[in-house]
DODREN-374830 format. One line per field, with one value per residue: residue in three letters; residue number from 1; z negated, x, y of N, C-alpha, C in turn. Coordinates in Angstrom, 3 decimals. Each point is the difference from the previous one (the first is absolute). Layout:
<nodes>
type <- ALA, ...
seq <- NUM, ...
nZ <- Z, ...
nX <- X, ...
nY <- Y, ...
caZ <- Z, ...
caX <- X, ...
caY <- Y, ...
cZ <- Z, ...
cX <- X, ...
cY <- Y, ...
</nodes>
This chain:
<nodes>
type <- MET, MET, ASP, ALA, PRO, ASP, ALA, THR, SER, THR, ARG, PRO, TYR, LEU, ILE, ARG, ALA, LEU, TYR, GLU, TRP, CYS, THR, ASP, ASN, GLY, PHE, THR, PRO, TYR, LEU, ALA, VAL, ALA, VAL, ASP, GLU, THR, VAL, GLN, VAL, PRO, ARG, GLU, TYR, VAL, LYS, ASP, GLY, GLU, ILE, VAL, LEU, ASN, ILE, SER, PHE, ASP, ALA, THR, SER, SER, LEU, LYS, LEU, GLY, ASN, ASP, PHE, ILE, GLU, PHE, LYS, GLY, ARG, PHE, ALA, GLY, THR, ALA, ARG, ASP, ILE, MET, VAL, PRO, ILE, ASN, GLN, VAL, ILE, ALA, ILE, TYR, ALA, ARG, GLU, ASN, GLY, GLN, GLY, MET, ALA, PHE, PRO, LEU, GLY, PRO, PRO, GLY, GLY, VAL, LYS, ILE, THR, ALA, PRO, SER, SER, THR, ASN, LEU, LEU, SER, VAL, ARG, ASN, ASP, ASP, GLN, ALA, ALA, ALA, PRO, GLU, VAL, LYS, VAL, VAL, PRO, LEU, ALA, SER, VAL, GLU, SER, GLY, ARG, ARG, ASN, ASN, GLU, GLN, ASN, GLU, GLU, PRO, ASP, PRO, PRO, ARG, PRO, PRO, ALA, THR, GLY, LEU, ARG, PRO, ALA, LEU, LYS, ARG, VAL, LYS
seq <- 1, 2, 3, 4, 5, 6, 7, 8, 9, 10, 11, 12, 13, 14, 15, 16, 17, 18, 19, 20, 21, 22, 23, 24, 25, 26, 27, 28, 29, 30, 31, 32, 33, 34, 35, 36, 37, 38, 39, 40, 41, 42, 43, 44, 45, 46, 47, 48, 49, 50, 51, 52, 53, 54, 55, 56, 57, 58, 59, 60, 61, 62, 63, 64, 65, 66, 67, 68, 69, 70, 71, 72, 73, 74, 75, 76, 77, 78, 79, 80, 81, 82, 83, 84, 85, 86, 87, 88, 89, 90, 91, 92, 93, 94, 95, 96, 97, 98, 99, 100, 101, 102, 103, 104, 105, 106, 107, 108, 109, 110, 111, 112, 113, 114, 115, 116, 117, 118, 119, 120, 121, 122, 123, 124, 125, 126, 127, 128, 129, 130, 131, 132, 133, 134, 135, 136, 137, 138, 139, 140, 141, 142, 143, 144, 145, 146, 147, 148, 149, 150, 151, 152, 153, 154, 155, 156, 157, 158, 159, 160, 161, 162, 163, 164, 165, 166, 167, 168, 169, 170, 171, 172, 173, 174, 175
nZ <- -133.315, 0.771, 1.087, -0.795, 0.823, -0.183, -1.032, -0.106, 1.074, -0.832, 1.461, 0.837, -0.768, -1.091, 1.354, -0.194, -0.515, 0.413, 1.425, -0.278, -0.561, 1.396, 0.836, -1.432, -0.272, 1.593, 0.276, 0.338, 0.867, -0.680, 0.414, -1.277, 1.536, -0.087, 1.008, 0.900, 0.645, -1.344, 0.079, 0.317, 0.118, -0.316, 0.682, 0.796, -1.142, -0.219, -1.464, 0.818, 1.541, -0.455, -0.481, -0.542, -0.310, 0.829, -0.790, -0.375, -0.593, -0.324, -0.964, -0.469, 0.863, -0.582, -0.881, 0.157, -1.244, 0.868, -0.055, 1.461, 0.743, 0.413, 0.368, 1.008, 0.813, 0.336, -0.235, 1.032, -0.229, -0.623, -0.271, 0.130, -0.580, 0.420, -1.865, -0.531, -1.446, 0.384, -0.780, 0.916, 0.752, -1.121, -0.213, 0.278, -0.806, 0.174, -0.602, 0.864, -1.123, -0.260, 1.307, -0.562, 0.108, 1.253, -1.051, 1.344, 0.153, 0.790, 1.594, -0.145, -0.454, 0.637, -1.293, -0.478, -0.940, -1.120, -0.529, -0.801, 0.180, -1.055, -0.075, 1.676, 1.021, 0.624, 1.182, 0.104, 1.520, -0.260, 1.127, -0.468, 1.427, -0.484, -0.043, 1.058, -0.113, 0.294, -1.124, 0.259, 0.038, -0.531, 0.579, -1.816, 0.344, -1.058, -1.628, -0.706, -0.223, 1.548, 0.196, -1.155, 0.099, 1.249, -0.697, -1.120, 1.421, 0.505, -1.268, -0.884, -1.338, 0.526, -0.500, -0.975, 0.187, -0.146, -1.851, 0.196, 0.671, 0.314, 0.506, 0.803, 0.688, 0.492, 1.224, 0.147, 0.392, 0.934, -0.538
nX <- 43.636, 0.649, -1.104, -0.168, -1.648, 0.033, 0.276, 1.301, 0.035, 0.645, -1.341, -0.044, -0.738, -0.415, -0.715, 0.237, -0.729, -0.922, 0.230, -0.431, -0.433, -0.632, -0.047, -0.536, -0.459, -0.191, -0.635, -0.492, -0.635, -1.118, -1.029, -1.327, -0.600, -1.544, 0.126, -0.529, -0.797, 0.078, -0.007, 0.876, -0.459, 0.416, -0.680, 1.163, 0.887, -1.364, 0.074, -1.600, 0.321, 1.557, 1.477, 1.555, 0.442, 1.494, 0.460, 1.066, 0.907, 0.548, -1.552, 0.354, -0.697, 0.453, -0.093, -0.653, 0.374, -0.865, -0.832, 0.344, 1.444, -0.448, 0.649, 0.189, 1.169, -0.990, 1.303, -0.655, 0.886, 0.366, -1.314, 0.273, -0.657, -1.134, 0.246, -0.877, 0.286, -1.383, 0.547, -0.758, 1.085, 0.650, -0.217, 1.419, 1.271, 1.040, 0.396, 0.824, 1.035, -0.894, -0.618, 0.626, -0.338, -0.751, -0.800, -1.052, -1.042, -0.325, -0.072, -0.915, 0.726, -0.301, -1.002, 1.466, -0.324, 0.922, -0.368, 1.084, -0.796, -0.203, -0.866, -0.541, 1.574, -0.841, -0.028, -0.669, -0.567, -0.300, -0.122, -0.661, 0.127, 0.274, -1.977, -0.023, 1.011, 0.327, -0.070, 0.932, 0.076, 1.076, 1.203, 0.908, 1.085, 0.272, -0.403, -0.386, -0.959, -0.063, 0.031, -0.840, -1.543, 0.527, -0.401, -1.274, 0.023, -0.083, -0.440, 0.554, -0.641, -0.880, -0.053, -0.407, -1.373, 0.021, -0.579, -0.569, -0.690, -0.441, 0.512, -0.844, 1.543, 0.264, -0.756, 0.875, -1.119, 0.729, -1.134
nY <- 142.460, -0.845, -0.373, -1.379, -0.110, 0.445, -0.865, -0.151, -0.423, -0.439, -0.942, 1.152, 0.326, -1.264, -0.003, 1.379, -0.269, -1.311, 0.269, 1.297, -0.237, -0.324, 1.101, 0.455, -1.186, 0.088, 0.336, -0.423, 1.265, -0.252, 0.301, -0.650, -0.811, 0.472, -1.344, 0.764, 0.567, 0.424, -1.310, 0.798, -1.471, -0.429, 0.060, -0.423, 0.744, 0.703, -0.219, -0.186, 0.661, -0.943, 1.120, -0.331, 1.510, -0.142, 0.638, -1.355, 0.889, -0.827, 0.195, 0.946, 0.988, 1.352, -0.659, 0.022, -0.076, 0.137, 0.630, -0.556, -0.459, -0.739, 0.604, -0.991, -0.176, -1.242, -1.435, -0.654, -0.835, 0.645, -0.130, 1.400, -0.065, 0.875, -0.175, 0.169, -0.247, 0.326, 0.957, 0.228, -0.581, 0.649, -2.025, -0.517, 0.025, -0.751, -0.501, -0.482, 0.264, 1.047, 0.144, 1.191, 1.207, 0.774, -0.110, 0.688, 0.765, -0.684, 0.785, 0.293, 1.001, 0.912, -0.108, -0.761, -0.919, 0.358, -1.526, -0.038, -1.221, 0.214, -1.436, 0.635, -0.424, -0.743, 0.699, 0.297, 0.114, 1.098, -0.167, 1.217, 0.140, -0.629, 0.499, -0.665, 0.720, -1.176, -0.559, 0.291, -1.091, 0.780, -0.750, 0.577, 0.318, 0.453, -0.848, 1.056, -0.972, 0.339, 1.143, 0.064, -0.853, 0.411, 0.790, -0.582, -0.911, 1.175, 0.438, 0.854, -0.344, 0.628, 1.190, -0.284, -0.112, 1.204, -0.304, -1.326, 1.055, -0.946, 0.955, 0.258, -0.763, 1.281, 0.194, 1.159, 0.967, 0.301, 1.087
caZ <- -0.308, 0.623, -0.733, 0.888, 1.020, 0.516, -0.056, 1.516, -0.443, -0.537, 0.373, 0.533, -1.294, -0.483, 0.425, 0.025, -1.473, 0.308, 1.571, -0.712, -2.165, 0.650, 0.404, -0.467, -1.160, 0.709, -0.246, 1.552, 0.372, 1.023, 0.501, 0.551, 0.258, 0.551, 1.215, 0.184, 1.479, -0.549, -0.293, 1.241, -0.241, 0.934, -0.528, -0.106, -1.225, -0.452, 0.064, -1.362, -0.330, -0.092, 0.392, -0.659, 0.917, -0.779, 0.112, -0.695, 0.962, 1.072, 0.972, 1.009, 0.889, 0.381, -1.074, -0.164, -0.725, -0.770, -1.123, 1.069, 0.759, 0.128, 1.981, 0.230, 0.403, -1.098, 0.550, -0.099, 1.055, 1.053, 0.349, -1.018, -0.249, -1.020, -0.464, -0.461, -0.916, -1.086, -1.132, -0.786, 0.495, -0.715, -0.946, -1.407, 0.468, -1.011, -0.093, 0.770, -0.013, -1.874, 0.136, -0.576, 1.037, -0.996, 1.181, 0.382, 0.425, 1.193, 0.307, 0.087, -0.982, -0.516, -0.537, -1.072, -1.262, 0.165, -1.391, -0.803, -0.745, -1.119, -0.176, 1.440, 0.454, 1.244, 0.239, 0.799, 0.530, 0.666, 0.989, -0.513, 1.044, 0.691, -1.625, -0.027, 0.244, -0.740, -0.998, 0.357, -1.519, 0.339, -1.275, 0.749, 0.332, -1.106, -0.361, -1.407, -0.909, 0.791, -0.302, -1.554, 0.033, 0.868, -0.447, -1.383, 0.172, 0.735, -0.558, -1.185, 0.013, -0.777, -0.940, -0.769, 0.256, -1.553, -0.479, 0.826, -0.533, 0.032, 1.010, 1.753, 0.952, 1.089, 1.433, -0.459, 1.378, 0.254, 1.079
caX <- 0.856, 0.199, -0.760, 0.351, 0.287, 0.289, 1.680, 0.792, 0.054, 0.865, 1.401, 1.734, 1.637, 0.507, 1.145, 1.343, 0.886, 0.562, 0.458, 1.133, -0.292, 0.755, 1.783, 1.230, 0.177, 0.840, -1.306, -0.680, -1.207, -0.704, -1.091, -1.203, -0.943, -0.806, -0.151, -0.934, 0.158, 1.064, 1.620, 0.714, 1.159, -0.492, -1.310, -0.115, 0.118, -1.002, -0.557, -0.865, -0.251, 0.732, 0.948, 0.828, 1.150, 0.948, -0.621, 1.213, 0.512, 0.437, -0.644, -1.324, 0.618, -0.777, -1.484, -1.283, -1.609, -0.891, -1.584, -1.656, 0.305, 2.130, 0.605, 1.502, -0.138, 0.835, -0.130, -0.665, 0.405, 1.083, -0.746, -0.254, -1.600, -0.144, -1.440, -0.483, -1.264, -0.725, 0.090, -1.724, 0.085, 1.204, -0.305, 0.611, 0.761, 0.431, 1.651, 0.267, 0.602, -0.638, -1.379, -0.879, -0.530, -1.427, -1.744, -1.441, -1.174, -0.103, -0.967, 0.545, 0.095, -1.298, -1.412, 0.545, -0.403, 1.126, 0.209, 0.432, -0.438, 1.459, 0.707, 0.540, 0.931, -0.059, -0.687, -1.313, -0.089, -2.047, -0.615, -1.090, -1.117, -0.201, -0.041, -0.423, 1.223, 0.593, 1.574, 0.854, 0.680, 1.195, 0.269, 1.412, 1.146, 0.569, -0.355, 0.818, 0.593, 1.024, 1.096, 0.249, 1.045, 1.206, 1.239, 0.904, 1.399, 1.105, 0.268, -0.245, -1.425, -0.528, 0.793, -1.577, -0.949, -0.395, -1.382, -1.116, -0.705, -1.336, -0.510, 0.229, 0.110, -0.763, 0.701, -0.533, -0.204, 0.215, -0.962
caY <- -1.465, -0.790, -1.448, -0.952, -0.444, 1.407, -0.358, -0.830, -1.698, -0.495, -0.742, 0.447, 0.567, -1.313, -0.593, 0.556, -0.682, -1.623, -0.385, 0.582, -1.250, -1.208, 0.426, 0.691, -1.141, -1.052, -1.158, -0.110, 0.757, -0.562, 0.799, -0.893, 1.509, -0.955, 0.671, 0.856, 0.102, 1.319, -0.411, -0.427, -1.105, -1.741, -0.539, -1.669, -0.178, 0.092, -1.100, -0.049, 1.034, 0.637, -0.427, 0.681, 0.461, 0.230, 1.325, 0.871, 1.000, -1.131, -0.532, 1.111, 0.997, 0.675, -0.351, 1.540, -0.508, 1.361, 0.282, -0.708, -0.959, -0.748, -0.025, -0.467, -1.025, -0.815, -0.758, -0.912, -0.904, 1.139, 1.202, 0.837, 0.326, 0.678, -0.588, 1.260, -0.361, 0.541, -0.327, -0.850, -1.621, -0.627, -0.933, 0.538, 0.302, -0.692, -0.833, -1.306, -0.646, -0.391, 0.134, 1.123, 0.549, 0.209, -0.370, 0.648, -0.463, 0.090, 0.735, 1.915, -0.075, 0.161, -0.542, -1.264, -0.456, -0.892, 0.090, -0.895, -0.718, 0.165, -1.364, -0.987, 0.653, 0.329, 0.933, -0.152, 0.940, -0.213, 1.483, -0.162, 0.424, -0.970, -1.228, -1.261, -0.173, -0.405, 0.486, -0.671, 0.424, 0.446, -0.890, 0.960, -0.223, -0.464, 0.316, 0.359, -0.806, -0.968, 0.976, 0.063, -1.543, 0.251, 0.747, -0.561, -0.774, 0.272, 1.419, 0.250, 0.576, 1.502, 0.515, -0.067, 1.168, 1.250, -0.199, 1.307, 1.319, 0.610, 0.804, -0.509, 1.238, 0.155, 0.848, 1.308, 0.835, 1.330, 0.810
cZ <- 1.119, -0.044, 1.210, 1.164, 0.552, -0.001, 1.159, -1.166, -0.819, 0.448, 0.909, -1.091, 0.061, 0.675, 1.124, -1.490, -0.471, 0.504, -1.347, -0.993, 1.231, 0.155, -0.697, -0.608, 1.236, 0.283, 1.860, -0.686, 0.872, 0.098, 0.772, 0.701, 0.477, 1.349, 0.700, 1.306, -0.062, -0.339, 1.038, -0.108, 1.221, -0.062, -0.013, -1.227, -0.765, -0.399, -1.657, -0.386, -1.244, 0.962, -1.280, 0.587, -1.327, -0.060, -0.177, 1.405, 1.399, 1.209, 1.151, 0.094, -0.365, -1.184, -0.808, -1.220, -0.201, -0.401, 0.516, 0.113, -0.748, 1.122, -0.504, 1.214, 0.012, 1.883, -0.187, 1.083, 0.450, 1.135, -0.314, 0.261, -0.921, -0.647, -0.654, -0.808, -0.886, -1.644, -0.999, 0.358, -0.431, -1.114, -0.906, 0.520, -1.217, 0.183, 0.586, -1.272, -1.269, -0.160, -1.152, 0.753, -0.547, 1.570, -0.162, -0.043, 1.545, 0.227, -0.590, -2.100, -0.606, 0.289, 0.118, -1.244, -0.217, -1.820, -0.445, -1.263, -1.329, -0.239, 0.518, 0.487, 1.103, 0.138, 0.145, 0.700, 0.815, 0.365, -0.408, 1.114, 0.253, -1.260, 0.588, 0.737, -1.310, -0.780, 0.811, -1.312, 0.724, -1.354, 0.369, 0.604, -0.841, -0.947, -1.273, -0.923, 0.686, 0.103, -0.769, -0.091, 0.893, -0.838, -0.829, 0.061, 0.673, -0.978, -1.255, -0.422, -0.310, -1.063, -0.826, 0.115, -1.438, 0.662, 0.795, -0.947, -0.001, 1.097, 1.165, 0.946, 0.860, 0.871, -0.300, 1.901, -0.411, 1.245, 0.945
cX <- -0.408, -0.426, 1.035, 0.195, 1.110, 1.885, 0.153, 0.470, 0.867, 1.027, 0.883, 1.269, -0.358, 0.510, 1.471, 0.808, 0.078, 0.998, 2.082, 0.794, 0.691, 1.202, 0.679, 0.468, 0.578, -1.526, -0.515, -1.387, -0.802, -1.196, -0.998, -0.938, -1.028, -0.362, -1.310, 0.002, 1.211, 1.165, 1.134, 1.196, 0.592, -0.596, 0.238, 0.386, -0.821, -0.578, -1.013, -0.531, 0.795, 1.268, 0.960, 0.756, 1.083, 0.535, 1.569, 1.378, 0.417, -0.901, -1.016, 1.335, -0.968, -1.105, 0.106, -1.253, -0.415, -0.982, -1.118, 0.602, 1.639, 0.418, 1.630, 0.349, 0.839, 0.279, -0.936, 0.644, 1.109, -0.296, -0.235, -1.525, -0.024, -1.055, -1.083, -1.419, -0.338, 0.178, -1.420, 0.125, 1.028, -0.483, 0.861, 1.470, 1.130, 1.688, 0.051, 0.358, -0.790, -1.325, -0.328, -0.516, -1.879, -0.765, -0.291, -1.179, 0.057, -1.085, 0.436, -0.291, -1.701, -0.993, 0.192, -0.189, 0.910, -0.310, 0.622, -0.306, 0.775, 0.586, 1.134, 0.439, -1.232, -0.857, -1.266, -0.158, -1.529, 0.075, -1.401, -0.387, -0.496, 0.055, -0.199, 1.429, 0.726, 1.712, 1.193, 1.726, 1.934, 0.764, 1.740, 0.382, 0.926, -0.559, 1.379, 0.757, 0.826, 1.287, 0.971, 1.291, 0.861, 1.129, 0.634, 0.373, 1.187, 0.458, -0.367, -1.476, -0.078, 0.045, -1.294, -0.290, -0.523, -1.045, -1.433, -0.645, -1.106, -0.860, 0.472, 0.082, -1.270, 0.035, -0.981, -0.225, 1.053, -0.123, 1.595
cY <- -1.144, -1.402, -0.921, 0.043, 1.365, 0.111, -0.626, -1.919, 0.086, -1.067, -0.257, 0.715, -1.090, -0.867, 0.269, 0.139, -1.033, 0.633, 0.281, -0.557, -1.650, 0.149, 0.465, -1.562, -0.654, -1.229, 0.493, 0.079, -0.977, 0.306, -0.964, 1.464, -0.829, 0.877, 0.280, 0.898, 1.661, -0.121, -0.658, -0.681, -0.966, -1.112, -1.251, -0.540, 0.038, -1.324, -0.144, 1.841, 1.316, -0.090, 0.381, 0.001, 0.620, 1.515, 0.730, 0.518, -1.104, -0.770, 1.161, 1.176, 1.097, 0.118, 1.371, -0.457, 1.711, -0.161, -0.435, -0.799, -0.713, -0.535, -0.265, -1.023, -1.081, -1.085, -1.371, -1.029, 0.556, 1.185, 1.074, 0.501, 1.838, 0.072, 1.354, -0.460, 1.129, -0.162, -0.696, -1.004, -0.584, -0.366, 0.444, 0.271, -0.699, -0.546, -1.137, -0.689, -0.414, 0.354, 0.968, 0.895, 0.413, -0.668, 1.169, -0.309, -0.061, 1.760, 1.690, 0.502, 0.706, -0.557, -1.251, 0.481, -0.789, -0.079, -1.616, -0.743, -0.307, -1.203, -0.233, 1.085, 0.524, 1.784, 0.194, 1.224, 0.043, 1.318, 0.477, 0.857, -1.671, -1.246, -1.247, -0.647, -1.349, 0.843, -0.247, 0.019, -0.424, -0.780, 0.488, -1.418, -0.687, 0.461, 0.385, -1.259, -1.320, 0.959, -0.294, -1.437, 0.040, 0.689, -0.417, -0.818, 0.465, 1.533, -0.454, 0.595, 1.211, 0.318, 0.024, 1.454, 0.615, -0.512, 0.847, 0.796, -0.285, 0.553, -0.750, 1.134, 0.763, 0.820, 1.092, -0.056, 1.350, 0.524, 1.323
</nodes>
C-alpha cells in the first residue's frame, strides 16, 4: 500500500488540467506565484512577494508544465525572459475572463495537513512539523454558488436530481 507522503503531488496534474480547460474554452490562463529565491522571474514585476503570469499560448514560447517546474519564455516590456517556477510556489491558476480556477496551499506537499471546516468555504492548512506555526487559510477563487447564479442567468436550469438514497459517496482506495 502506498502512503500519501510517498505519492506524487497532485498539484502539477491539476495545473495542467486547468490550463487545458482554460485553453479549450477560449480563456486566458493566469498563474499566481509566490516569489522567493527559487523562482526565476523578472523581479521588477514582483509586488508584495507575488507575481501573476499570463501562460497562454500567445504569451509564451516553449511552455513546459512539468511535475517539478513550469518553464517558458515570456516577453516583459518587449524583452524575452526565461521564466522558471517551482510547482510548490504556484498559488493559483485561473481564467482571466471569469476568475474561475483553483488556489493551492503554499509550500511542499509533504507534512501538510489539510482540513475543510464544514460551515465555510475556507480550507485550513497546517504543517504538523511546526506545531507553533499559524494556520494558513486559502479562499477559493470562485464559489460553486456564484457559478450557479451566473449559469442560471445564461442557461436553462439543471434537470431535477434523483431522490437521495441516504448513502454518502465514499472514496475507495485501490491498491
